[in-house]
Legacy VTK file of the C-alpha trace (Angstrom):
# vtk DataFile Version 3.0
C-alpha trace
ASCII
DATASET POLYDATA
POINTS 79 float
-13.633 -40.160 -10.307
-14.275 -36.450 -9.962
-15.299 -33.817 -11.966
-12.570 -30.533 -11.603
-13.439 -26.894 -11.267
-9.678 -25.373 -11.780
-11.597 -22.020 -10.629
-14.049 -23.306 -8.105
-13.303 -21.057 -5.566
-15.975 -18.871 -7.387
-18.645 -21.128 -6.860
-20.528 -19.863 -4.392
-24.206 -21.713 -5.575
-24.234 -25.323 -4.178
-21.228 -25.888 -2.465
-21.806 -28.958 -0.280
-19.952 -31.294 -2.887
-17.265 -28.919 -3.438
-14.123 -30.058 -1.950
-10.190 -28.313 -1.736
-8.638 -30.587 -4.350
-5.088 -30.114 -2.181
-5.838 -28.272 1.163
-3.033 -25.946 1.631
-1.849 -26.175 -1.778
-4.330 -24.973 -4.213
-5.995 -21.762 -3.880
-8.527 -22.087 -6.748
-8.829 -25.604 -7.435
-12.080 -27.276 -6.158
-13.396 -31.048 -7.327
-16.575 -33.094 -6.796
-15.661 -36.535 -5.929
-17.166 -39.801 -6.823
-17.458 -43.412 -5.347
-18.537 -46.142 -7.627
-22.303 -46.100 -6.003
-22.406 -43.081 -5.243
-26.164 -41.661 -6.230
-25.587 -38.529 -8.564
-27.913 -35.664 -9.031
-27.736 -34.869 -12.497
-29.577 -31.035 -11.212
-26.998 -30.361 -9.004
-23.705 -30.941 -11.347
-25.831 -28.930 -14.607
-25.782 -26.580 -11.421
-22.315 -26.363 -11.265
-21.051 -26.392 -14.753
-23.532 -23.485 -15.643
-22.024 -21.429 -12.922
-18.638 -22.362 -13.814
-19.152 -21.286 -17.343
-20.875 -18.043 -16.011
-17.622 -17.175 -13.461
-15.494 -17.965 -17.269
-17.485 -15.831 -19.091
-17.362 -12.962 -16.337
-13.648 -12.754 -16.115
-12.925 -13.850 -12.863
-9.604 -15.459 -11.792
-7.540 -15.509 -8.608
-4.615 -13.585 -8.386
-1.745 -15.809 -6.616
1.461 -13.845 -5.624
4.435 -15.253 -7.196
6.663 -16.621 -4.826
9.840 -15.034 -4.203
13.194 -17.188 -5.796
16.127 -17.771 -3.201
19.357 -18.527 -5.214
22.263 -20.345 -3.468
25.328 -18.131 -3.343
27.462 -20.344 -5.375
24.956 -20.853 -7.785
24.398 -16.678 -7.994
28.334 -16.710 -8.404
28.172 -19.269 -11.027
25.616 -16.941 -13.129
LINES 1 80
79 0 1 2 3 4 5 6 7 8 9 10 11 12 13 14 15 16 17 18 19 20 21 22 23 24 25 26 27 28 29 30 31 32 33 34 35 36 37 38 39 40 41 42 43 44 45 46 47 48 49 50 51 52 53 54 55 56 57 58 59 60 61 62 63 64 65 66 67 68 69 70 71 72 73 74 75 76 77 78
């Protein structure tokens, strides 16, 4: 089980629980992972959520440069 933060890279408070969802693939996505018997601090989770809401309202967004697209010569000829 996990809680996902789509712009989690901007979370600055209490980052001890945050994990990059897919190291090397995602730039912004972070999550808090839970195991079945983990003790969950309600106050810590609320703190993350409140900060995420404040960041969203502030319009924080990670700008990602689009990757260049290489079209093979055969496909280019057909197009």
